[in-house]
C-alpha angles and dihedrals in degrees: 000000000000119000119195119203109190094189093174093048093232104186091202091070118091096209095185093052093046091050093049093048092050091048090049091050092050092049095046094048096049098250105160118249105279143136120273126187119206109192120191110205146171125263090255094055095047091047091053091049092046091051094045099044105026101025090236113129097206141088119264137182102242140005127187127207119190117218114260095197109124116247090236089070088069096224108125102213117164096191143247132306112198116198128187106218094198093055092045090049092051093047090049091054093047092045095045092241131130116259091236094052093048092046089052090050092051091050092051090045090053093049090052089055089053091057094049106271120135142166099227093125135021097260093049092045092050092050093048093046091049092055091048094047093048094049095042089051089060087059093049093254114138124231105295092204096065 
């Protein structure tokens, strides 16, 4: 189950569509049935989270937080993906992308972090980008890295 929390009430976000796309991605990539929270926040909130959890006092586009609930509890929770709509909107403008497409990309990017992918080195980054590009293509979204 995907839960969307549009904390900033951004009317440009189609919450239903975003939730369905995230669920589709999880299903198609073999991520076990679990709960995912996508939280859309302000620059202030994401900066506070980035400072607290990553020791980086700056805004960012997306942060991912894996669930720390023990498996024994029996609640399959993947974690939280926190997205700053203002940063995503600005990046979309600069990158000549639609806001919706870039928001979708950031959600998928965040989910991949939750399941252990990263971009710390070139091989890891290439693998992660390949998964993103392939899935986004199925949605009619062009390669976000061009």
